[in-house]
C-alpha positions as CSV (number, residue, x, y, z in Angstrom):
1,M,36.1,0.2,114.6
2,H,32.7,-1.3,114.2
3,E,30.8,-3.0,117.1
4,N,31.0,-6.4,115.5
5,E,34.8,-6.1,115.1
6,L,35.1,-5.1,118.7
7,L,33.1,-8.1,119.8
8,K,35.3,-10.5,117.8
9,A,38.5,-8.8,119.2
10,Y,37.2,-9.1,122.8
11,A,36.4,-12.9,122.5
12,E,38.2,-16.2,122.9
13,I,41.0,-14.9,125.0
14,N,40.2,-16.8,128.2
15,Q,41.4,-20.3,127.5
16,N,40.1,-21.5,131.0
17,L,36.7,-20.0,131.7
18,E,36.8,-21.2,135.3
19,N,40.1,-19.4,135.9
20,P,40.1,-16.5,133.4
21,L,43.0,-14.2,132.5
22,I,40.8,-11.1,132.3
23,K,37.2,-10.0,132.9
24,I,35.9,-6.6,132.0
25,L,32.6,-5.1,133.2
26,V,30.8,-3.1,130.6
27,S,28.5,-0.7,132.3
28,Y,24.9,0.0,130.9
29,I,22.1,2.2,132.0
30,K,20.1,1.8,128.9
31,P,19.9,-0.7,125.9
32,S,22.6,-0.4,123.3
33,C,25.0,-2.7,121.4
34,L,25.5,-5.7,123.6
35,F,29.1,-6.3,124.5
36,K,29.1,-9.8,125.9
37,T,31.9,-12.4,125.4
38,D,34.1,-14.6,127.5
39,I,35.9,-11.4,128.5
40,L,33.1,-8.8,128.5
41,T,30.4,-8.9,131.2
42,P,27.6,-6.4,130.8
43,I,26.3,-4.9,134.1
44,H,23.2,-2.8,134.6
45,L,24.0,0.1,136.8
46,G,21.3,1.6,139.1
47,R,19.0,-1.4,138.9
48,A,17.6,-0.6,142.3
49,V,16.4,2.8,140.9
50,E,15.9,1.7,137.3
51,R,12.5,3.5,137.0
52,E,13.9,6.8,138.3
53,I,15.3,9.4,136.0
54,S,18.9,9.1,134.9
55,K,21.2,11.1,132.6
56,D,19.5,9.2,129.7
57,G,15.9,9.8,130.8
58,V,13.3,7.4,132.2
59,L,13.5,3.9,130.9
60,K,10.6,2.2,129.1
61,E,9.5,-1.2,130.3
62,E,10.9,-2.8,127.2
63,D,14.3,-1.2,127.9
64,I,14.2,-2.5,131.5
65,Q,13.4,-6.0,130.2
66,W,16.4,-5.8,127.8
67,L,18.7,-4.9,130.6
68,H,17.4,-7.7,132.8
69,E,17.8,-10.3,130.1
70,N,21.3,-9.3,129.0
71,C,23.0,-7.8,132.0
72,I,23.8,-8.7,135.6
73,G,22.5,-6.2,138.1
74,D,24.5,-4.1,140.5
75,D,21.9,-4.8,143.2
76,D,22.0,-8.6,143.5
77,F,23.9,-8.8,146.9
78,E,23.3,-7.6,150.4
79,G,25.0,-4.3,151.1
80,N,24.9,-3.1,147.5
81,I,25.0,0.6,146.7
82,S,22.9,0.5,143.5
83,S,20.4,3.0,144.8
84,V,23.0,5.8,144.7
85,N,24.0,5.2,141.1
86,R,22.5,8.4,139.9
87,G,25.0,10.3,142.0
88,I,28.2,8.2,141.8
89,G,28.0,6.6,138.3
90,F,30.3,3.8,137.4
91,L,31.3,3.1,141.0
92,T,28.1,1.1,141.9
93,G,29.3,-1.5,139.3
94,T,32.9,-1.3,140.6
95,Y,31.6,-2.0,144.1
96,W,29.7,-5.0,142.8
97,A,32.9,-6.4,141.2
98,W,34.9,-5.9,144.4
99,K,32.3,-7.7,146.6
100,N,31.5,-10.4,144.0
101,Y,34.9,-11.0,142.4
102,E,34.6,-14.8,142.6
103,K,31.4,-14.6,140.4
104,L,33.7,-13.3,137.6
105,G,35.9,-16.4,138.1
106,N,38.6,-14.6,140.1
107,P,40.5,-13.3,137.0
108,E,44.1,-12.2,137.0
109,Y,43.1,-8.8,135.5
110,F,39.9,-6.8,136.0
111,G,38.7,-4.0,133.7
112,S,36.0,-1.4,133.7
113,M,34.6,0.2,130.5
114,G,31.3,1.6,129.4
115,Y,28.9,0.7,126.5
116,R,30.0,3.9,124.6
117,R,33.6,4.0,125.6
118,L,35.9,0.9,125.2
119,F,39.6,0.4,124.9
120,E,40.9,-0.2,121.4
121,P,41.5,-4.0,121.8
122,S,45.1,-4.4,120.5
123,F,46.4,-4.4,124.1
124,L,45.0,-7.9,124.7
125,S,47.8,-9.6,122.8
126,E,50.4,-8.1,125.1
127,L,48.4,-7.8,128.3
128,K,50.7,-10.0,130.4
129,Q,53.5,-7.6,129.8
130,Y,51.8,-4.9,131.9
131,D,50.3,-4.4,135.4
132,M,47.7,-2.0,134.0
133,I,46.1,-0.6,130.9
134,L,45.1,3.1,131.1
135,P,43.4,5.5,128.8
136,K,45.5,8.1,127.0
137,R,45.6,11.2,129.1
138,D,42.9,13.7,128.4
139,I,43.9,17.4,128.0
140,Q,42.0,19.9,130.2
141,R,43.5,23.5,130.1
142,P,44.5,25.5,131.9
143,S,44.6,22.8,134.5
144,L,42.4,19.9,135.8
145,K,41.5,22.0,138.8
146,E,40.5,25.1,136.8
147,Y,38.6,23.1,134.2
148,F,36.7,21.3,136.9
149,I,35.7,24.5,138.8
150,S,34.8,26.1,135.5
151,S,32.5,23.1,134.7
152,H,31.0,22.4,138.1
153,G,31.7,25.3,140.5
154,K,33.7,25.8,143.7
155,N,31.2,24.1,146.1
156,I,31.8,20.6,144.8
157,Y,35.5,21.3,144.3
158,Q,35.9,22.4,147.9
159,A,33.8,19.4,149.2
160,M,36.1,17.1,147.2
161,M,39.2,18.6,148.7
162,D,37.8,18.6,152.2
163,I,36.8,14.9,152.0
164,F,40.2,14.0,150.5
165,S,42.3,15.9,153.1
166,C,40.3,14.3,155.9
167,K,40.7,10.7,154.6
168,Y,44.2,10.9,153.1
169,P,46.1,13.9,154.5
170,H,49.4,12.3,153.6
171,E,48.4,12.3,149.9
172,F,46.8,15.7,149.8
173,Y,49.8,17.6,148.4
174,E,50.2,15.0,145.6
175,Y,46.5,15.4,144.8
176,E,46.8,19.2,144.6
177,K,49.9,18.7,142.4
178,Y,48.0,16.3,140.1
179,L,45.1,18.7,139.7
180,S,47.6,21.5,138.7
181,N,48.5,19.5,135.6
182,D,46.7,20.1,132.3
183,S,46.1,16.4,131.6
184,G,44.9,13.4,133.5
185,Y,43.2,10.0,133.3
186,M,39.5,10.3,132.7
187,F,36.4,8.2,132.0
188,E,37.0,5.6,134.9
189,I,38.2,3.2,132.2
190,Y,41.1,0.9,133.1
191,V,42.4,-2.7,133.3
192,L,44.3,-3.6,136.5
193,K,45.9,-6.7,137.9
194,K,43.7,-8.1,140.6
195,N,45.8,-6.9,143.5
196,L,45.8,-3.3,142.2
197,F,42.1,-3.4,141.6
198,F,41.5,-4.4,145.2
199,E,43.9,-1.7,146.4
200,F,41.9,0.8,144.4
201,C,38.6,-0.3,145.9
202,E,40.0,-0.1,149.4
203,W,41.2,3.4,148.6
204,I,38.2,4.9,146.7
205,F,35.2,3.6,148.6
206,P,35.9,5.4,151.9
207,L,35.8,8.5,149.8
208,V,32.7,7.4,148.0
209,F,30.8,6.9,151.3
210,E,31.7,10.4,152.3
211,F,30.5,11.8,149.0
212,M,27.2,9.9,149.4
213,K,26.5,12.1,152.5
214,L,26.6,15.3,150.5
215,D,23.4,17.3,149.7
216,D,23.2,17.7,145.9
217,D,21.2,21.0,146.2
218,E,23.9,22.5,148.4
219,L,26.5,21.8,145.9
220,L,24.8,23.5,143.0
221,P,26.5,26.7,141.8
222,K,24.4,29.8,142.2
223,G,24.4,33.5,141.2
224,E,27.3,34.8,139.2
225,E,29.2,31.5,139.4
226,R,26.2,29.8,137.8
227,K,26.2,32.3,135.0
228,A,30.0,31.8,134.5
229,I,29.6,28.1,134.2
230,I,26.8,28.4,131.7
231,E,29.0,30.8,129.7
232,F,31.9,28.3,129.9
233,F,29.8,25.6,128.3
234,K,28.5,28.0,125.8
235,Q,32.0,28.7,124.6
236,Q,32.3,25.0,123.9
237,T,29.0,25.1,121.9
238,V,27.0,23.4,124.6
239,I,23.8,25.4,125.4
240,F,21.7,24.8,128.5
241,E,18.2,25.6,127.3
242,S,16.5,25.7,130.7
243,E,17.3,25.9,134.4
244,A,16.1,22.4,134.9
245,L,18.6,21.1,132.3
246,F,21.4,22.9,134.0
247,E,20.5,21.4,137.4
248,L,20.1,17.9,136.0
249,Y,23.7,18.0,134.6
250,Q,25.2,19.6,137.7
251,K,23.6,17.0,140.1
252,R,26.1,14.5,138.6
253,A,28.9,16.6,140.0
254,K,29.8,14.0,142.6
255,A,30.4,11.5,139.9
256,F,32.7,13.9,138.0
257,A,34.6,14.5,141.2
258,L,35.0,10.8,141.8
259,E,36.2,10.4,138.2
260,R,39.1,12.8,139.0
261,L,39.9,10.9,142.1
262,T,40.0,7.6,140.1
263,G,42.4,9.3,137.7
264,F,44.6,10.4,140.6
265,F,44.8,6.9,142.0
266,L,45.8,5.6,138.5
267,N,48.4,8.3,138.4
268,L,49.7,7.2,141.8
269,L,50.2,3.7,140.4
270,V,52.2,5.1,137.5
271,Q,54.4,7.0,140.0
272,R,55.0,3.8,141.9
273,K,56.5,2.4,138.7
274,Y,53.9,-0.3,137.9
275,S,54.2,-1.2,134.3
276,Y,51.5,0.3,132.1
277,L,50.3,0.9,128.6
278,E,48.2,4.0,127.6
279,Q,45.6,2.8,125.2
280,K,43.3,4.7,122.8
281,V,39.6,4.8,123.9
282,I,37.0,4.2,121.2
283,I,33.9,6.3,121.5
284,L,30.8,4.8,120.0
285,N,27.5,6.5,119.1
286,N,28.6,9.8,120.4
287,S,29.0,13.3,119.1
288,A,30.9,14.7,122.0
289,K,29.0,16.7,124.6
290,A,26.3,17.8,122.2
291,N,24.8,14.3,122.3
292,L,24.6,14.3,126.1
293,F,22.7,17.6,126.1
294,K,20.4,16.4,123.4
295,M,19.4,13.5,125.6
296,L,19.0,15.8,128.6
297,R,16.7,18.1,126.6
298,N,14.6,15.1,125.6
299,K,14.1,13.9,129.1
300,I,13.3,17.4,130.4
301,G,10.6,17.6,127.7
302,K,9.1,14.2,128.7
303,K,9.2,15.2,132.4
304,N,7.3,18.4,131.8
305,G,5.0,17.1,129.1
């Protein structure tokens, strides 16, 4: 589906703009196709650290100007967590929405998407039939747990489990069970009724604040485990061409852990029998993981040049 078709599909749904049915934040960290309609609200993540390196490199001044002109910022309120965006990703925008919900018009439904990953929009015509719209489950074999450890190492996995067991011991068994599956909800993409979105925020951010205390360097895999992870990606045709490239990718491990926790919460809502629709996710301007590593290689070169 072309960008222009998506824009048309995601427009003119909210008949009352002062009391909208649905608002969706579209997260940006660099300029791209602008998804901005009565439904879609672009938000610039990490605005407090916009001149620092991100997974997409260091922004040029013209890029920063574009983001300021076209997006709200995740740092425009007291107590924001924009400065930790490089570690926790989408959730700095989620925190903005939670704390500034009235600025969105207090919608009945809230959604989160990214500028490269958006729901196929056919769900909009039947939205009121459901409590939530979820991405189709992503396959990760042999299990979510083993795939995560193979990708990021045991240190971040153990930290994730320790934080979870401390905050929510009554749900720990269910989380272990979820991670033993070979599929789950990824990408931190969803549309939820307002009450469920607020419940999610009240649940996830106590975990987020604990993750923010972790030392990135201490979480990095080392020695034989490091070699095993590099080989794991190599088998998927993703090549780390330098140590610095590997470390830049792995320093986002907290965000990947929080993505799994978000998926678990969505799965809890499914188990609680809330009505839902699993929707296809459209991926734009992307050639799977190879594109990510191409961008990382480019920024390493600029940093060392």
